[in-house]
N, C-alpha and C positions, 0 to 999 in steps of 0.2 A: 357849215356848207352841210347839207343835207347826204345820206349815204349814197344817194341815189346819183345826186349830181357829183361827189367824189368816184364814184364808179365811173360816170359819164366822162368824165377828165382825163380817168387812168385809161379809158377800154381805146382799144384801136379804133374806134369810128373818129375820135377825137383827135388822136395821137400819130394815128397812120397816115392821115392826110397834111396833118403839120410837118412829118418826116418829110413827107414824098415830097412838098412845096420849097421847103427850108435845103433839102436836098438838093434838088435840081436848080435853085438859085446859088447854091455855095459849087456844087462841083467843078465849075470851069477856072473860079479861084485857087482850086486845090489840085486842076491837072491840066489845066491848059495856060494858066497865067502864070501859074508857079508848079512845082513840080512835087508831090507828095512820095517820100521813101517809107517804108512799112518794113518792119523785121518783126519776127515774133507772134506771127499769128497763126501758126500750131498752137500756143498756147491757149489758146481760147476754144478749142476743139475739146470736147467731152465736158466741157463746165455745166454745174446744174444751171437751170432757168434762175433762181434764185439764192441769194446771199453769198453772192460773191460780189467786192468791194476792189473798183480799180484806183489806185494813189499813182496820182500824176503830180510833176513841177505842173507850174500855170505862167503862161506867157500871154495869153489875150484873153477876156471876159467872154467872147462868144466861139473864135475859131476854134479852141482846142476842143471843146463839148463837143462841135457840128463835126470836127475830122473822126472823132472818136464813135460818133453816133455812123460816120460813113463805112466805118473801118467795122464794127460791128454788124452792120445790116451787109455788108459785101462777106464777110465770114459766114453770114446764114446761108449765103448763097455757095457755101464752098470757094470762094475766091481765096489766093493765097498770097499774102505777099504784095498785094496789089488791089485798087481800087478798079479798072478799068472804066469800061462803061457801066452808067449807073443804072442798071436795068431792075438792080437790087431794091434800087427803091420803088418799083411799082408794087412790091409786098414787102415794108420793112421790118426789122426786129424792131418791137415797140417795148419791150419788159426792159427797159432802161430809165433810171431816173441819173440826175446830177447834183450835186448839193452846190448850191449859189446864196450869195448876199441878198437877203431881201431888198435891203435899199437898189442893188444894183440893177433885180428882174422889176421892180418898181420905176425906172428912171423916166423910160419912155414906151411908145406905145409897141413898138417893135420888140422890147426887152419882155413885155407884159403878153407878146403874142407867143414869143417862143418859150413862157414859162410854161405853155401848153404844151409843149415836146416834153415834160418830164424835171421840171425844176422842183427841187425840193429846198424851199426857202429856210435860210435859218438866221438870225440878227447876230452879226460880229460882235464879241465879246471886247473886242480892241477898237474898234473904229467905227466910227458912224457919223456921216456928212460931211468925208473930210477931215475929221478932229479926230485924236487918239483919245479913247476912253476906256472905263476899267467896268465893267459889268460882269455879274455871275453869270454862268451859262445857262440858259432859259430848257429847263426840262422838257418841255413842249418841245422845243426843238429837234430835242436829242429823239424823242420818241418819234417823232415825224421819221426821223432818219432810218431806226430800227424798223418800224412799219414800211420804209420802204425797200430796205433788206429783205423783207421776210417774201418779197413779192417779183424783186427785179433783181438785176444789178445796178450797180449804183458806183458812179465816178465823184472821185471827193478831191481835193487841191489841200492835201494835208497845212501847208504855208499859208494859203487864205487870201493871198497877195498874187499879184504878177510880178513883184519884186524878186529877181535872183537870189538865192541864198538866205532868203529870209527864214528865220527858224520856223520850225512846226508846231501846230499848236495841237494841245494833248489831247484835244477832244476827238481828233482821230483816233488816238490810242483806245481809248474809254469806248467809241465804237467796236473798236475789234474785240477789245474784251469781252463786251456784254452780249456781240453776236457771233461770236469766234468763225467770221466768214473765210472764205478762200479770199486771200489776198495777192492781187496782182499787180506790180509795181508796172510801170511806163513812164520813161524818160520820152521829151518832146524837145525839139530847137527849130529855130528857125521862124516859126512863128511871130517872135518880137521883130526880126527883120521886115519880113513879107507885108506884116499888118498892122494899123496900127492899135492904140491898145484896148480895143472894144473887140478889136478881129474882124471889124465891119467894113473897112478902107484899106485900100491898099497902100503900103510904104515903098516898095521895092518890088519888081516884078521881076518874074525869074528865079525866084527863091527857092532855095529847096526846102521842104518842112518832112523833119523827121519825126519819124514815131518807133520808138523802141518797144515793145512788148516783152517784158521779162516772165520767167516761169514764176510759178505762185510761191510766194516765200515760206520758211517752214518757220512757225512761230510757235513759241510757248506762250499760250494766251492767257496763263497767271503768272507771267513777271510783272515786274511795276509798268505802270503807263509810259516811263520815262524810257526804259529798256526798249519796248515797241516801239514807242515813235523814235527813238535813235536809230531801229535796225530799219524802219520804214524808209527815213530820211537819206540812208546810205543806199537803199534801193535806189530812190528816185533821182538818185546823184546830187543831194540838195544839202549833206553837211558840209563841214568844215574842210573835210580834208578832200573834199572834189573843188572848193571856192577858186582854186589860183589855176585848176586844172582845164577848164572848161572852156570854150572858144567864146561862148557868149561873154563870159569875163571880158577876156581881153578886148572883145569888141565894142561893148561897152566902155572900155576906156579911151580907145581909140577913136570913140564916137563925139568924147566931149572935147 
């Protein structure tokens, strides 16, 4: 990919219309078909325009990220803990990237289009084409995330899967150690109930989608990667101590 092509794909000329189109298409599902409850938007105020890493649990392939984009765009228009009418999509915030599995983003035409919204595609080191694998972390993938952080806010899901309470991946801790970003934990819930796994079709209408944005983590960037990862997993409430406390865990049992 040439430098010009890379610049064009990351420019407002491309990302702006994609955010507007995707945003207007998905707003009814977040605010009319379902209800989105947001807390902690005040923690977005005053953040720099780059080297901010959002770490979150993961419940669907796309609905989670799309909701984050809505929230970030709404905050740019000074909204507080609500989306309201989507006029914020007329001039959306576009310096947003999200880490996604390369396999997922190449699965169909819609996902390829959504890649234009700011996907940083990486190869999973533990799973490919539905099979468990074991392969080394690709340094090119790490470099892509480093580059994205140097100019944007970046959203990542440390578990790399929508399965609740799956272990976190140390790659997230290495990204934090390498870039020393401001790390904002986010805890979401209700998406697994409202949407299918891809987050594009409704499962249960009238669901409450909760998004809790927490204050930036206080981190020792020189601590071992495992220590940093444990702190991140506690912050997004996916560590062992939260495993038997969450409503999501109970509802999964009742659904079986």
